[in-house]
Residue frames as a rotation matrix with the C-alpha (Angstrom) as fourth column:
MET 1
-0.098 -0.358 -0.928 -18.73
0.993 0.025 -0.115 -11.06
0.065 -0.933 0.353 -11.90
ASP 2
0.878 0.458 -0.138 -19.43
0.475 -0.871 0.126 -7.65
-0.063 -0.176 -0.982 -10.43
PHE 3
0.499 -0.746 0.441 -16.80
0.199 -0.397 -0.896 -5.12
0.844 0.535 -0.050 -11.43
ASP 4
0.450 -0.310 0.838 -16.09
-0.814 -0.528 0.242 -4.04
0.367 -0.791 -0.490 -7.79
GLU 5
0.813 -0.156 0.561 -15.36
-0.223 0.807 0.546 -7.69
-0.538 -0.569 0.621 -6.98
VAL 6
0.782 -0.556 0.281 -13.04
0.542 0.386 -0.746 -8.01
0.307 0.736 0.603 -9.97
VAL 7
0.389 -0.621 0.681 -11.04
-0.274 -0.783 -0.558 -5.02
0.880 0.030 -0.475 -8.77
ARG 8
0.510 -0.121 0.852 -10.95
-0.860 -0.060 0.506 -6.19
-0.011 -0.991 -0.135 -5.17
ARG 9
0.824 -0.164 0.542 -9.84
-0.002 0.956 0.293 -9.76
-0.566 -0.242 0.788 -6.05
ARG 10
0.829 -0.554 0.077 -7.10
0.114 0.033 -0.993 -8.74
0.548 0.832 0.090 -8.60
ARG 11
0.594 -0.792 0.141 -3.60
-0.471 -0.201 0.859 -9.38
-0.652 -0.576 -0.493 -7.39
MET 12
0.132 -0.675 -0.726 -0.34
-0.915 0.198 -0.351 -10.50
0.380 0.711 -0.592 -9.00
VAL 13
0.793 0.182 0.582 -0.32
-0.396 0.879 0.265 -14.26
-0.463 -0.440 0.769 -8.83
ARG 14
0.066 -0.897 -0.437 3.06
-0.990 -0.003 -0.144 -16.11
0.127 0.442 -0.888 -9.34
ASN 15
-0.877 -0.304 0.373 1.96
-0.342 0.939 -0.037 -19.72
-0.339 -0.160 -0.927 -9.07
TYR 16
-0.066 0.874 -0.482 -0.53
-0.996 -0.027 0.089 -21.79
0.065 0.485 0.872 -10.95
THR 17
0.178 0.170 0.969 -1.97
-0.296 0.949 -0.112 -25.31
-0.938 -0.267 0.219 -11.07
ASN 18
-0.807 -0.521 0.278 -1.51
0.039 0.423 0.905 -27.68
-0.589 0.742 -0.321 -14.00
GLU 19
0.136 0.938 0.318 -5.08
0.606 0.175 -0.776 -27.04
-0.784 0.298 -0.545 -15.19
SER 20
-0.670 -0.320 0.670 -5.22
0.742 -0.307 0.596 -25.71
0.015 0.896 0.443 -18.75
VAL 21
-0.552 0.492 -0.673 -7.02
-0.162 -0.855 -0.492 -22.44
-0.818 -0.163 0.552 -19.67
GLU 22
0.137 0.705 0.696 -10.07
0.734 0.399 -0.550 -22.89
-0.665 0.586 -0.463 -21.90
GLN 23
-0.685 -0.407 0.604 -9.79
0.728 -0.369 0.577 -21.28
-0.012 0.835 0.550 -25.36
ALA 24
0.226 0.866 0.446 -13.06
0.726 -0.455 0.516 -19.49
0.650 0.207 -0.731 -24.92
SER 25
0.745 -0.053 -0.665 -11.75
0.544 -0.530 0.651 -17.77
-0.387 -0.846 -0.366 -21.75
LEU 26
-0.334 -0.920 -0.204 -8.47
0.601 -0.375 0.706 -16.82
-0.727 0.113 0.678 -23.46
ASP 27
-0.402 0.278 0.872 -10.52
0.820 -0.315 0.478 -15.40
0.408 0.907 -0.101 -26.48
ARG 28
0.662 0.748 0.055 -12.48
0.622 -0.588 0.517 -13.26
0.419 -0.308 -0.854 -24.14
ILE 29
0.441 -0.604 -0.664 -9.37
0.529 -0.422 0.736 -12.02
-0.725 -0.676 0.133 -22.40
MET 30
-0.602 -0.764 0.234 -7.76
0.649 -0.297 0.700 -11.01
-0.466 0.573 0.674 -25.69
ARG 31
-0.029 0.621 0.783 -10.84
0.805 -0.449 0.387 -9.26
0.592 0.642 -0.487 -26.83
ALA 32
0.843 0.218 -0.492 -10.59
0.509 -0.620 0.597 -7.14
-0.174 -0.754 -0.634 -23.63
ALA 33
-0.005 -0.972 -0.233 -6.94
0.635 -0.183 0.751 -6.53
-0.773 -0.145 0.618 -24.40
VAL 34
-0.654 -0.273 0.706 -7.53
0.756 -0.289 0.588 -5.18
0.043 0.918 0.395 -27.90
ARG 35
0.315 0.820 0.478 -10.43
0.705 -0.540 0.461 -2.93
0.636 0.191 -0.748 -26.75
ALA 36
0.103 -0.346 -0.933 -8.20
0.831 -0.485 0.272 -0.96
-0.546 -0.803 0.238 -24.38
PRO 37
0.910 0.253 -0.327 -7.97
0.102 -0.903 -0.417 2.82
-0.401 0.346 -0.848 -25.31
SER 38
-0.018 -0.956 0.292 -5.25
0.938 0.085 0.335 4.12
-0.346 0.280 0.896 -27.47
ALA 39
-0.185 -0.054 -0.981 -4.17
0.018 -0.999 0.052 7.80
-0.983 -0.008 0.186 -28.33
GLY 40
-0.334 0.153 -0.930 -5.82
-0.812 -0.547 0.202 8.87
-0.478 0.823 0.307 -31.55
PHE 41
0.729 0.551 0.406 -7.21
-0.374 0.818 -0.438 5.34
-0.574 0.168 0.802 -31.90
SER 42
0.031 -0.810 -0.585 -3.72
-0.997 0.012 -0.070 4.42
0.064 0.586 -0.808 -33.14
GLN 43
0.886 0.409 0.220 -4.22
-0.443 0.887 0.134 0.89
-0.140 -0.216 0.966 -31.82
GLY 44
0.188 -0.941 -0.281 -0.47
-0.783 0.029 -0.622 0.26
0.593 0.337 -0.731 -31.45
GLN 45
0.096 -0.141 0.985 -0.84
-0.825 0.543 0.158 -2.50
-0.557 -0.828 -0.064 -28.93
ARG 46
0.161 -0.052 -0.986 0.46
-0.732 0.663 -0.155 -5.85
0.662 0.747 0.068 -30.13
PHE 47
0.331 0.068 0.941 0.39
-0.840 0.477 0.261 -9.27
-0.431 -0.876 0.214 -28.43
VAL 48
-0.355 -0.342 -0.870 2.02
-0.579 0.811 -0.082 -12.70
0.734 0.474 -0.486 -28.74
VAL 49
0.491 0.572 0.657 -0.01
-0.867 0.392 0.307 -15.43
-0.082 -0.720 0.689 -26.98
VAL 50
-0.418 -0.771 -0.481 2.21
-0.710 0.607 -0.357 -18.33
0.567 0.192 -0.801 -26.01
THR 51
0.561 0.606 0.564 0.71
-0.816 0.521 0.252 -21.68
-0.141 -0.602 0.786 -25.00
ASP 52
0.612 -0.379 -0.694 3.27
-0.162 0.799 -0.579 -24.11
0.774 0.466 0.428 -26.51
ARG 53
0.975 -0.166 -0.145 5.06
0.196 0.346 0.917 -25.93
-0.102 -0.923 0.370 -23.70
ASP 54
0.214 -0.962 0.172 8.52
0.977 0.211 -0.035 -25.85
-0.002 0.176 0.984 -25.17
THR 55
-0.081 -0.195 0.977 8.28
0.415 -0.898 -0.145 -22.11
0.906 0.394 0.154 -25.89
ARG 56
0.811 0.407 0.422 7.05
-0.215 -0.464 0.860 -21.36
0.545 -0.787 -0.289 -22.39
MET 57
0.777 -0.585 -0.233 10.05
0.591 0.549 0.591 -23.23
-0.218 -0.597 0.772 -21.09
ALA 58
-0.105 -0.838 0.535 12.38
0.931 -0.271 -0.242 -21.09
0.348 0.473 0.809 -23.17
VAL 59
0.242 0.359 0.901 10.65
0.037 -0.932 0.361 -17.98
0.970 -0.054 -0.239 -21.98
ALA 60
0.995 0.100 -0.023 11.10
0.019 0.040 0.999 -19.08
0.101 -0.994 0.038 -18.38
GLU 61
0.327 -0.943 -0.068 14.80
0.936 0.313 0.161 -19.70
-0.130 -0.116 0.985 -18.97
ALA 62
-0.201 -0.381 0.903 15.09
0.616 -0.765 -0.185 -16.19
0.761 0.519 0.389 -20.47
GLY 63
0.530 0.523 0.667 13.30
-0.233 -0.666 0.708 -14.86
0.815 -0.531 -0.231 -17.42
GLY 64
-0.551 -0.789 0.271 15.89
-0.506 0.058 -0.861 -16.41
0.664 -0.611 -0.431 -15.04
GLU 65
0.533 0.833 0.148 13.41
-0.611 0.258 0.748 -18.79
0.586 -0.489 0.646 -13.46
ALA 66
0.270 -0.518 -0.812 16.18
0.444 0.815 -0.372 -21.12
0.855 -0.260 0.450 -12.22
GLU 67
-0.766 -0.619 0.170 17.39
0.212 -0.494 -0.843 -18.44
0.606 -0.610 0.510 -9.91
TYR 68
-0.297 0.762 0.575 13.96
-0.769 -0.548 0.329 -17.62
0.566 -0.344 0.749 -8.87
ILE 69
0.693 0.469 -0.547 13.27
-0.157 0.839 0.520 -21.22
0.703 -0.275 0.655 -7.86
ALA 70
-0.146 -0.841 -0.521 16.68
0.588 0.350 -0.729 -21.37
0.795 -0.413 0.444 -6.12
ASN 71
-0.804 -0.134 0.580 15.39
-0.260 -0.798 -0.544 -18.57
0.535 -0.588 0.606 -3.93
GLY 72
-0.914 0.391 0.106 12.55
0.102 0.475 -0.874 -20.77
-0.392 -0.788 -0.474 -2.63
PHE 73
-0.276 0.839 -0.469 9.75
-0.743 -0.496 -0.450 -19.79
-0.610 0.224 0.760 -5.07
GLU 74
0.255 0.521 0.815 7.50
0.226 0.787 -0.574 -21.89
-0.940 0.330 0.083 -7.27
PRO 75
-0.736 -0.538 0.412 8.26
0.499 -0.018 0.867 -22.16
-0.459 0.843 0.282 -10.99
TRP 76
-0.114 0.764 -0.635 5.97
-0.082 -0.645 -0.760 -19.14
-0.990 -0.034 0.136 -11.89
ILE 77
-0.170 0.067 -0.983 6.75
-0.856 -0.505 0.113 -18.63
-0.489 0.861 0.143 -15.61
SER 78
-0.862 -0.236 -0.449 7.06
-0.462 0.731 0.502 -22.16
0.210 0.640 -0.739 -16.82
ARG 79
-0.822 0.569 0.032 3.99
0.438 0.667 -0.602 -23.34
-0.364 -0.480 -0.798 -14.91
ALA 80
-0.232 0.755 -0.614 1.74
-0.337 -0.654 -0.677 -20.74
-0.912 0.050 0.406 -16.21
PRO 81
-0.057 0.283 0.957 -0.25
0.660 0.730 -0.177 -22.32
-0.749 0.621 -0.229 -19.13
VAL 82
0.571 0.279 0.772 -0.56
0.784 -0.464 -0.413 -19.07
0.243 0.841 -0.483 -21.00
HIS 83
-0.379 -0.672 -0.636 1.89
0.627 -0.692 0.358 -16.17
-0.680 -0.263 0.684 -21.57
ILE 84
0.731 0.515 0.447 0.49
0.682 -0.561 -0.469 -13.00
0.010 0.648 -0.762 -23.10
VAL 85
-0.339 -0.922 -0.187 3.44
0.866 -0.383 0.321 -10.95
-0.368 -0.053 0.928 -24.31
ILE 86
0.715 0.660 -0.232 2.40
0.580 -0.745 -0.331 -7.35
-0.391 0.102 -0.915 -24.39
CYS 87
-0.445 -0.844 0.300 4.13
0.840 -0.276 0.467 -5.19
-0.312 0.460 0.832 -27.00
THR 88
0.498 0.567 -0.656 3.72
0.241 -0.817 -0.523 -1.74
-0.833 0.103 -0.544 -28.49
ASP 89
0.014 -0.397 0.918 4.30
0.998 0.058 0.010 -0.44
-0.057 0.916 0.397 -31.99
LYS 90
-0.182 -0.182 -0.966 5.54
0.355 -0.928 0.108 3.16
-0.917 -0.324 0.233 -31.63
GLY 91
-0.961 -0.269 0.069 5.45
0.156 -0.319 0.935 3.51
-0.229 0.909 0.349 -35.41
ALA 92
-0.326 0.912 0.251 1.67
0.897 0.214 0.386 3.13
0.298 0.351 -0.888 -35.41
TYR 93
0.375 0.386 -0.843 1.42
0.720 -0.694 0.003 6.33
-0.583 -0.608 -0.538 -33.33
LEU 94
-0.488 -0.646 -0.587 3.90
0.067 -0.699 0.712 8.28
-0.870 0.308 0.385 -35.50
ARG 95
-0.900 0.169 0.402 2.03
0.427 0.165 0.889 7.27
0.084 0.972 -0.221 -38.63
ARG 96
0.006 0.996 -0.088 -1.37
0.994 0.004 0.105 8.04
0.105 -0.088 -0.991 -37.19
TYR 97
0.411 0.098 -0.906 -0.27
0.506 -0.851 0.138 11.56
-0.758 -0.515 -0.400 -36.07
SER 98
-0.787 -0.546 -0.287 1.04
0.042 -0.512 0.858 12.32
-0.616 0.663 0.426 -39.56
GLU 99
-0.459 0.677 0.575 -2.39
0.887 0.310 0.344 11.70
0.055 0.667 -0.743 -41.09
PRO 100
-0.523 0.183 0.832 -4.49
0.300 -0.875 0.381 14.80
0.798 0.449 0.403 -42.15
ASP 101
0.464 0.859 0.215 -6.98
0.131 -0.307 0.943 14.79
0.876 -0.409 -0.255 -39.33
LYS 102
0.767 -0.262 -0.586 -4.20
0.637 0.199 0.745 14.74
-0.079 -0.944 0.319 -36.73
ALA 103
-0.018 -0.962 0.272 -1.23
0.969 -0.084 -0.232 16.44
0.246 0.260 0.934 -38.27
GLU 104
-0.048 0.035 0.998 -2.37
0.181 -0.983 0.044 20.11
0.982 0.183 0.041 -37.95
ALA 105
0.747 0.402 0.529 -3.37
-0.435 -0.305 0.847 19.82
0.502 -0.863 -0.053 -34.19
ALA 106
0.900 -0.408 0.156 -0.49
0.123 0.579 0.806 17.58
-0.419 -0.706 0.572 -33.28
THR 107
0.801 -0.588 -0.118 2.42
-0.418 -0.407 -0.812 19.37
0.429 0.700 -0.571 -34.77
GLY 108
-0.081 -0.974 0.213 5.63
-0.927 -0.004 -0.374 17.46
0.366 -0.228 -0.903 -34.41
GLN 109
0.051 0.183 0.982 4.02
-0.750 0.656 -0.083 14.24
-0.659 -0.733 0.171 -33.18
ASP 110
0.957 0.083 -0.277 4.85
-0.257 0.680 -0.687 12.42
0.131 0.729 0.672 -36.33
GLU 111
-0.028 -0.976 -0.215 8.38
-0.219 0.216 -0.952 12.25
0.975 0.020 -0.220 -34.69
GLU 112
0.177 0.077 -0.981 9.13
0.785 0.590 0.188 10.54
0.594 -0.804 0.044 -31.36
SER 113
-0.753 -0.593 -0.286 10.76
0.640 -0.559 -0.528 13.70
0.153 -0.580 0.800 -29.94
GLY 114
-0.696 0.506 0.510 7.43
-0.318 -0.853 0.413 15.58
0.644 0.125 0.755 -30.34
TRP 115
0.350 0.801 -0.486 5.63
0.225 0.432 0.874 13.45
0.909 -0.415 -0.029 -27.69
VAL 116
-0.199 -0.336 0.921 5.86
-0.831 -0.440 -0.340 14.96
0.520 -0.833 -0.192 -24.20
VAL 117
0.011 0.235 0.972 4.14
-0.689 0.706 -0.163 11.72
-0.725 -0.668 0.170 -23.00
PRO 118
-0.795 -0.338 -0.503 4.98
-0.597 0.585 0.550 8.57
0.108 0.737 -0.667 -25.05
TYR 119
0.037 0.944 0.329 1.35
-0.961 0.124 -0.247 7.23
-0.273 -0.307 0.912 -25.21
TRP 120
0.224 0.103 -0.969 2.35
-0.551 0.834 -0.039 3.97
0.804 0.542 0.243 -26.78
TRP 121
-0.829 -0.444 -0.340 3.65
0.071 0.519 -0.852 2.94
0.555 -0.730 -0.399 -23.28
VAL 122
-0.710 0.618 0.336 0.53
-0.614 -0.311 -0.726 4.28
-0.344 -0.722 0.600 -21.55
ASP 123
0.222 0.845 -0.487 -1.77
-0.962 0.272 0.034 2.35
0.161 0.461 0.873 -23.97
ALA 124
-0.243 -0.318 -0.917 0.14
-0.201 0.941 -0.273 -0.89
0.949 0.118 -0.292 -23.50
GLY 125
-0.988 -0.118 0.104 -0.39
-0.117 0.117 -0.986 -0.43
0.104 -0.986 -0.130 -19.75
ALA 126
-0.262 0.962 0.077 -4.09
-0.924 -0.227 -0.308 0.01
-0.279 -0.152 0.948 -20.37
SER 127
0.319 0.375 -0.870 -4.20
-0.676 0.733 0.068 -3.29
0.664 0.567 0.488 -22.24
MET 128
-0.736 -0.539 -0.410 -2.14
-0.016 0.619 -0.785 -4.96
0.677 -0.571 -0.464 -19.38
MET 129
-0.872 0.363 0.329 -4.73
-0.411 -0.177 -0.894 -3.81
-0.267 -0.915 0.303 -16.91
ALA 130
0.160 0.877 -0.453 -7.63
-0.982 0.186 0.014 -4.98
0.097 0.443 0.891 -19.21
ILE 131
-0.029 -0.218 -0.975 -5.94
-0.359 0.913 -0.194 -8.45
0.933 0.344 -0.105 -19.27
LEU 132
-0.947 -0.315 -0.068 -5.46
-0.030 0.294 -0.955 -8.64
0.321 -0.902 -0.288 -15.51
TYR 133
-0.521 0.814 0.257 -9.10
-0.718 -0.255 -0.648 -7.70
-0.462 -0.522 0.717 -14.86
ALA 134
0.233 0.640 -0.732 -10.49
-0.908 0.413 0.072 -10.00
0.349 0.648 0.677 -17.63
ALA 135
-0.494 -0.478 -0.727 -8.52
-0.225 0.877 -0.424 -12.87
0.840 -0.046 -0.541 -16.22
VAL 136
-0.963 0.167 0.213 -10.14
-0.204 0.070 -0.976 -12.44
-0.178 -0.983 -0.033 -12.83
ASN 137
-0.202 0.944 -0.261 -13.51
-0.923 -0.273 -0.271 -12.17
-0.327 0.186 0.927 -14.48
GLU 138
0.169 0.200 -0.965 -12.94
-0.678 0.735 0.034 -15.56
0.716 0.648 0.260 -15.98
GLY 139
0.979 0.131 0.155 -12.19
-0.202 0.659 0.724 -17.17
-0.007 -0.740 0.672 -12.56
LEU 140
0.535 -0.842 -0.066 -8.39
0.670 0.470 -0.575 -17.18
0.515 0.263 0.816 -13.41
ALA 141
0.707 -0.399 -0.584 -5.37
0.331 -0.543 0.772 -15.55
-0.625 -0.739 -0.252 -12.06
ALA 142
0.760 -0.422 0.495 -2.67
0.443 -0.222 -0.869 -13.44
0.476 0.879 0.018 -13.61
GLY 143
0.400 -0.674 -0.621 0.80
0.509 -0.400 0.762 -11.98
-0.762 -0.621 0.183 -12.92
PHE 144
0.989 -0.138 0.051 3.14
-0.036 -0.563 -0.825 -9.66
0.143 0.815 -0.562 -14.73
LEU 145
0.345 -0.935 -0.083 6.85
0.634 0.166 0.756 -9.78
-0.693 -0.313 0.650 -15.53
GLY 146
0.723 -0.035 -0.690 8.48
-0.335 -0.891 -0.306 -6.74
-0.604 0.452 -0.656 -17.07
ALA 147
0.956 -0.294 -0.026 10.59
0.071 0.317 -0.946 -6.95
0.286 0.902 0.323 -20.22
HIS 148
0.362 -0.876 0.320 13.74
-0.880 -0.434 -0.193 -5.79
0.308 -0.212 -0.928 -18.31
ALA 149
-0.068 -0.367 0.928 13.90
-0.749 0.634 0.195 -9.33
-0.660 -0.681 -0.318 -16.79
LEU 150
0.703 0.584 0.406 13.32
-0.220 0.721 -0.657 -11.31
-0.676 0.373 0.636 -20.01
GLY 151
-0.166 -0.917 0.362 16.63
0.020 0.364 0.931 -11.64
-0.986 0.162 -0.042 -21.70
ASN 152
-0.902 -0.326 -0.283 16.48
-0.271 -0.084 0.959 -12.84
-0.337 0.942 -0.013 -25.27
LEU 153
-0.183 0.939 0.291 12.67
0.268 0.332 -0.904 -13.01
-0.946 -0.088 -0.312 -25.50
ARG 154
0.253 0.225 -0.941 12.72
-0.708 -0.620 -0.338 -11.06
-0.660 0.752 0.002 -28.79
THR 155
-0.559 -0.592 -0.580 14.78
-0.827 0.449 0.339 -13.80
0.059 0.669 -0.741 -30.42
ILE 156
-0.871 0.252 0.422 12.69
0.045 0.896 -0.443 -16.69
-0.490 -0.366 -0.791 -28.92
LEU 157
-0.013 0.993 0.117 9.48
0.424 0.111 -0.899 -15.24
-0.905 0.038 -0.423 -30.29
GLY 158
-0.396 -0.253 0.883 10.72
0.916 -0.038 0.400 -13.58
-0.068 0.967 0.247 -33.46
ILE 159
0.601 0.608 -0.518 9.53
0.619 -0.765 -0.179 -10.10
-0.505 -0.214 -0.836 -32.38
PRO 160
0.458 -0.424 0.781 10.73
0.698 -0.373 -0.612 -7.49
0.550 0.826 0.125 -34.92
ASP 161
-0.547 -0.773 -0.321 13.26
0.820 -0.417 -0.392 -4.81
0.169 -0.478 0.862 -33.74
GLU 162
-0.775 0.220 0.593 10.75
-0.052 -0.957 0.286 -2.01
0.630 0.191 0.753 -34.31
ILE 163
0.391 0.911 -0.132 8.33
-0.017 0.151 0.988 -3.51
0.920 -0.384 0.074 -31.82
ASP 164
-0.555 -0.556 0.619 8.98
-0.636 -0.197 -0.746 -2.69
0.537 -0.808 -0.244 -28.15
ILE 165
-0.148 0.416 -0.897 8.29
0.388 0.859 0.334 -5.36
0.910 -0.299 -0.289 -25.56
VAL 166
0.152 0.335 0.930 6.51
-0.684 -0.644 0.344 -4.24
0.714 -0.688 0.131 -22.41
GLY 167
-0.619 -0.359 0.699 6.41
-0.761 0.494 -0.420 -7.60
-0.195 -0.792 -0.579 -20.60
ILE 168
-0.696 0.360 -0.621 4.44
-0.020 0.855 0.519 -10.83
0.717 0.374 -0.588 -20.00
ALA 169
-0.096 0.733 0.673 1.14
-0.995 -0.081 -0.053 -11.34
0.016 -0.675 0.738 -18.42
THR 170
-0.946 -0.220 -0.237 1.09
-0.199 0.974 -0.109 -14.97
0.255 -0.056 -0.965 -17.02
ILE 171
-0.154 0.985 0.075 -2.40
-0.958 -0.168 0.231 -16.49
0.241 -0.036 0.970 -17.01
GLY 172
-0.641 -0.001 -0.767 -3.73
0.004 1.000 -0.005 -19.67
0.767 -0.006 -0.641 -15.25
HIS 173
0.612 0.767 -0.192 -5.68
0.095 0.170 0.981 -21.21
0.785 -0.618 0.031 -12.41
PRO 174
0.224 -0.598 0.770 -4.18
-0.799 -0.565 -0.207 -19.96
0.558 -0.569 -0.604 -9.16
GLY 175
0.232 -0.322 -0.918 -1.98
0.498 0.850 -0.173 -22.28
0.836 -0.417 0.358 -7.08
GLU 176
0.773 0.003 -0.635 -0.81
0.614 -0.256 0.746 -21.72
-0.160 -0.967 -0.200 -3.59
ASP 177
0.379 -0.534 0.756 1.31
0.500 -0.570 -0.652 -18.59
0.779 0.625 0.051 -3.71
ARG 178
-0.195 -0.532 -0.824 3.82
0.967 -0.244 -0.071 -16.77
-0.163 -0.811 0.562 -1.58
ARG 179
0.814 0.558 0.161 2.50
0.578 -0.805 -0.134 -13.22
0.055 0.202 -0.978 -1.20
SER 180
0.139 -0.760 0.635 4.84
0.473 -0.512 -0.717 -10.42
0.870 0.400 0.288 -2.02
GLY 181
-0.261 -0.310 -0.914 6.63
0.961 -0.168 -0.217 -8.85
-0.087 -0.936 0.342 0.90
SER 182
-0.922 -0.132 0.363 5.89
0.212 -0.958 0.190 -5.50
0.323 0.253 0.912 -0.60
LEU 183
-0.066 0.994 0.087 2.16
0.271 -0.066 0.960 -5.89
0.960 0.087 -0.265 0.35
ALA 184
-0.102 -0.064 -0.993 3.17
0.994 0.041 -0.105 -5.27
0.048 -0.997 0.060 3.99
ARG 185
-0.949 -0.308 0.059 3.21
0.309 -0.951 0.000 -1.62
0.057 0.018 0.998 3.01
GLY 186
-0.250 0.940 -0.232 -0.48
0.595 -0.040 -0.803 -1.60
-0.764 -0.338 -0.550 2.57
TRP 187
0.049 0.390 0.919 -2.72
0.933 -0.347 0.097 0.34
0.357 0.853 -0.381 0.16
ASN 188
-0.977 -0.201 0.070 -2.36
0.180 -0.956 -0.233 4.18
0.114 -0.215 0.970 0.16
PRO 189
-0.167 0.952 -0.257 -5.65
0.762 -0.040 -0.647 5.55
-0.626 -0.304 -0.718 1.59
PRO 190
0.214 0.334 0.918 -7.47
0.916 -0.395 -0.070 7.93
0.340 0.856 -0.390 -0.73
SER 191
0.941 0.161 -0.297 -6.90
0.296 -0.818 0.494 10.70
-0.164 -0.552 -0.817 1.74
ASP 192
0.193 -0.947 -0.258 -3.16
0.185 -0.223 0.957 10.59
-0.964 -0.232 0.132 0.95
VAL 193
-0.644 -0.594 0.482 -3.28
0.459 0.204 0.865 10.43
-0.613 0.778 0.141 -2.88
VAL 194
-0.221 0.639 0.737 -6.46
0.941 -0.059 0.333 12.00
0.257 0.767 -0.588 -4.17
MET 195
-0.841 -0.098 -0.533 -6.93
0.263 -0.934 -0.243 15.82
-0.473 -0.345 0.811 -4.45
HIS 196
0.089 0.958 0.272 -10.04
0.951 -0.001 -0.308 17.76
-0.295 0.286 -0.912 -5.24
ASN 197
0.886 0.398 0.236 -9.79
0.462 -0.796 -0.392 20.73
0.031 0.456 -0.889 -7.63
HIS 198
0.584 -0.743 0.326 -6.30
-0.630 -0.668 -0.396 21.74
0.512 0.026 -0.858 -6.40
TRP 199
0.037 -0.740 -0.671 -3.20
0.001 0.672 -0.741 20.01
0.999 0.026 0.026 -5.32
THR 200
-0.872 -0.352 0.341 -3.47
-0.257 -0.265 -0.929 21.45
0.417 -0.898 0.141 -1.82
SER 201
-0.220 0.887 0.407 -7.00
-0.974 -0.181 -0.133 20.29
-0.045 -0.426 0.904 -1.35
PRO 202
-0.978 -0.140 0.156 -7.38
-0.145 0.989 -0.027 16.60
-0.151 -0.049 -0.987 -0.34
ALA 203
-0.389 0.885 -0.258 -10.57
-0.443 0.066 0.894 14.98
0.808 0.462 0.367 -1.69
TYR 204
0.562 0.499 -0.660 -10.84
0.260 0.651 0.713 12.85
0.785 -0.573 0.236 1.48
PRO 205
-0.045 -0.609 0.792 -9.49
-0.708 -0.540 -0.455 14.80
0.705 -0.581 -0.407 4.45
GLY 206
-0.432 -0.213 -0.876 -8.25
0.311 0.877 -0.367 12.50
0.847 -0.431 -0.312 7.20
């Protein structure tokens, strides 16, 4: 699929059919996820791919799906045939930036307090975006649910305490979906958000 079309078609989908996802498609999506950039090539992104039905049901319960359905929505989490739990290993970055080729130029970045921007979160977001685009390229749909809404997910999946959970990308074949009311706001035009050379110089004057 043409990349412009992938970008144009990508949206957060919160309902899926009962059709399964082919393993070959899932493998390609995960290859895209692990090829996302990372600071210092630390490669701190981590993933748990969940396809087992009982585990997906437990994840859905942790995500408060019953309340979501009670509000008139479809069973988004439990119906998705694939959950990709996106995580980040902060320790991978601290260890990488203590290595000889990084330590001198990155003074203090072997400690969390030394990072002005915690790039382990940035890189996890890059992997999330790669997953969302790769799913569209496979003719699939994807949504995202943040870790703040996922209760005891760490216990369900046995994720170690030192690994931070970012959230879940749900993957499947799109079903009929209620569009988010937030979309009524519309996309920001480039003239509002893109500057050229200086903050006071819009790249696309209105």
